[in-house]
N, C-alpha and C positions, 0 to 999 in steps of 0.2 A: 240729790241736790247737794247736799249737806257733804257727802263724800266729797263732790263735785270740788265745791269752793275749798275745802280742805286741803286737797291735794292743789288748787289752782295756785293758795297761797303761797303753800310750801315749795310749788315750782317757782314764783316770783321771786320769794329768800333765794332761794340756790339760783336763781339767772343772777342776781345781784352781789353773790357772793363771787359768782365768776368773771362778771366785770370787773369785781375789784382784783380777782388775781389767785382765786383759787379755783383748783381741779376739783370738780365734783365725780364722785364714785358712790355707784346706789351698792348700800353695805350687803345687798345679795350677790354682789357678783366677787366678793372678796372671799378667797381660799382660806377659812381659818375655823377654829372651833368658837361654837358661842360662849366661852369661856377664857378666850384669849382677847384683850381689849386693845394691845400694844400692836399696829402693822409694822411686823419685824420686818418684812421686806424693806419698806422705806427707811426703817432706822439703818439698816443694812447699808442698803444703797449710798445713805446722806455720810456714813463713817467710812466708805470706800473712796466717794468722792471729794468730799472734802478734805480726807488727810492723805490723799494718794500718794504725796511725795513722802511719807513717812512711811508708806510700804505696811499698813496694819496687817497682821495675820487676821484669819479666819476666828482662831481663838480670842484674840485681843477683841474684834467687835464684838463678840460673843458675851466677853466679861463684862462688855459694857450695857448690854443687853440685858442682863442679868444683874444688874446692879441698879436697874431704872425697874426690873420686872418685879424684884423680890424687895419689897418696902416694909417699913413699921406698921405692925400689926396691932398697936396698941392702943388705936383707937383711927376714926375714920380722919378724924383732924390732923392728928399727926403725921399720918400717911400722906393725905396733901399736901401740909407744908414743907414734909421733906420731898415729896415730888417737884413743888415749887424749886427748892434750893436747887435741886439735881441741874433742871433744866433752865435756871436762872444765873447760874453761877458756872466757872469753870472747874475741873477735877484734873487731877492727878493718875494716869495709866500708867501701872505698872506691867515693863515691856517682857514679854516672853523672852526674848536673849537679854539676859540679866547684865552683859557688856554695855548695853545700851542705857542712857538713863532716863528716869521717868518722863512721861510724854501729857504736858496738859494739854485737855480736852477740854470740848464742851457737847450738849446734846443739840443747840441751835448756833446756828452764824447768825449773830445778832449785828455785826459789821455789814455784811454783806447779804439779804436779805435772799438775794437771787440763789444763793446758795443753799437753801432749805428746799424743802418739798412741802408746799400747803395742799391741803386735802379736805374738801369738806365731804362727809359721808352722810347720807339720806338712808333713815331706816337701818341702823346699824342694831342686830338683836343681839342682846348680853344675857346670859342665863348664870344666874348665880343662887340666892335664895328665891328667886321668880324669875322670871322669864319677863323681858323690860326690852321696849323699842323706843329710844330717843328720837326723835324729830331728825335734827342734826348734829354733826358732832364736827368740831373741827380739829384736825389732826397737824400738827406741825412734826416733821420727820417722824411720823409713825407715831407720835405721841398725844393723845386726845385731850387738848388743853380747854378745849370750850366746849360746853353743852348748850342746846338752842332748843326751846320747848313753844310751840307754835299751838296757838286755838283758832278754831274755826273763825271768821270774821261774819261768817253769816249765822250763826248760832248764837241766838239772843241768851241762851243759857248757860256758856260757857263765857267766861273772863280771862285777863291775863293774871288775875289770882289764882286760876285754876293751874296755870303753865306752871307760877311756882309752886304750889302745893305738889303737883305732880314731880317737880325736881327735888325740892327739900325735905317730903315725905314718902313718896314711893322709890325713888329711885335710889335716895340716901339708904331705906331702909334695906331694898332689895339688889342692887345693883351695886354694893360699893366697891369694887373692884375696878369699876369704871371711874368712880366719883372721885376717887384720892387721888385722879392726873389734872381733872377737870378746875383751874384755876380761876375761870371764867365762867359764868353762866345769863344767858340773857331768854326774856320771854317775852312773848308778843301775842296780838289777836289782831292786827291788821289796824285798830285806830291807835294802838300804844305799842311801845316796844322799849324795854327797859333792861339796863346791864347791872349787872352786882356778879356775886361769888355763889357760889352755894351754901353759904356761912352767912350770907346778909339777909338779916329780917324783910319781909316783904314791904314794907314800908320805905326802905332806905336803899331801895332799886332805884336805877334813875336814867331817863331818857338823855340820848348824846344828840342833843339836836344842831350839833354845827357840822361841819366838815372843818371848817376853817374858821375862827375868830372873828374877823369882819363881816361872816355870814348872818342875815336872818336867821332866828331859831325857826326848826321845822314843827309842823303839828301834825295831827294825825299819820295816815299811811307812809308820809314822807320822812316820820322818825323813825320807820326801819332802813330807810336809804341812808338819812345822815348817820346812823348808827353803824352801818356796813362799810360806807364810803371814811366816817370820820373815825372809828375804832379797829374796825375789822379789816380794813386793806393791808395787806402782808408787812410791809415798812411801819406804817402806825400800830398797826396789833403787838409786832416786837416790842416798840418802842414804851408803850403800855406794858407789856408782860414783865419787860426789865425794869422801867424804873419808876412803875407806877402801881404799882400791886405790893400790899404790905401786911404782915402779920405782927399785932403788938408781941409783946414779952411772952414767951411761951410758959413764964413762970406765973401769971394769972390765969385762973382758974375758966374766964369766959373764953368760949371758943370764938374766936374773932378774925376776920380776913379783909381787908379794904382794898378798893379798887377806887382810883380817883373819878371824881365824876368831869364832864368836859369843860367846866370853869376852872377848878382847880388844876386840868391840864394844861388848858391855853394860857393861863396865869401863870404857871409857873415856865413855860415858854418863855413869856414876855420878860419875866425876870432875871432869867440865864441871858436873853439877848440885851436887856439895859445892860447888865453887869457888864458885858464884854465893850459895849460901846464907851463905857466910861471910864475904861479900865487908863490908868496912868500912862501904862507903853504903849499905846495907842494915839496919848495926848489927851487924854479923858480927866474930868475932875475928881475922879473915883466915888463919886456918888452914885447910890444905887437906886434911888428913886423911892414912893412911898407906894405901899400895896394897899387899899382901901376894900373891905367886905362887909358883907351885911352879916349881923346876928344868924350864926349859923348856919353859915355858906361853906363852914370846912378849912378856916382859916390856918389851925393846927396841922392839918393834913398837907395842905398847900407846903407851908412850911416843910414840912417834913420831905414832902416828894423834891421840894424845891433844894434842900440842904444835903440829900442824900442821893438823888438821880443824875449827879452831875455828868456830862457827858465824858467818854474816856481820853479824848483829846486836850481837854483841860489843863492848865498847866495851874503848878504851884500859886503863882500869881493871881489866878481867877478863883480857885477853890478856896484859897483863904479870905477874898472880899465875900465870897458866897457864905462862908461859915459866920463872917461876922454881919452881914445883913441879913440871915436868916434871924441871928439871936436876936437883932434889934426887931425884927417884926415881930417875933414869940412876944418880948414884952410890952411892946403897944397893943397885942390882939389879947393880953391876957386882962 
């Protein structure tokens, strides 16, 4: 009965992911070595389709794969930060034909989500220092960006903290070759579902309780539903990945990675929209409004996301006012 319930819960989460737009693939159907963690066929397919007008050669596509395959080995944190930089920013490819200019590419198309390959993979075996099999991994264009660990809702002896321990102790210790790509981390046990990173302390994992800001907060099993729809639906997932994940100054000794909480996400969006409505160019009064937040709600990070995560279509007028408003909010919140 324990095995049945555990599998039933995993199936339910996979179904939610499929409904949100992810393609489910059982890990044992993939033709790969247990030591390989990138789905190279997906990566090749993405580059071939996304840049078909540029006529990338097989060798050029292979160079892109090699670049993300061979990351820094100084530490798991350094490799993870490097992987995030590669997938969240554009990079230049030197063409095989030296007469052609360098080509600006990206591993993910953030502007048109439909151009990407979203795949959830269950029971993906990885063998490095030991053999481990995470419950669910979310791949974008063949890159494993999110790990999901589930615990059996019917087993009173396991808790969501056990899922955290599985990721932060066993997986980071035994299969760092996989964990260096995982920018986000999710733990759930039926009654609870929490979002964080593989460097987030257990107490700072946070439930994503709304799909849209105007909704009532979800509790219990509904937490996994709102987390999937509110944070993992492909377009929302890419938005969070690009604009709401933050690595502090690398000179700091502490290994820290931050992902927004849902109040910060929605507050940042409302601030953006308010700025746009009050622009002088559209007849506004240039007032940004006031943001109130309780002690400990993460106002500093909200202001950071607000200031740095502006959409690319914003013009200089919008961005200038965002910077001014962010500085004002920071002064008032200190």
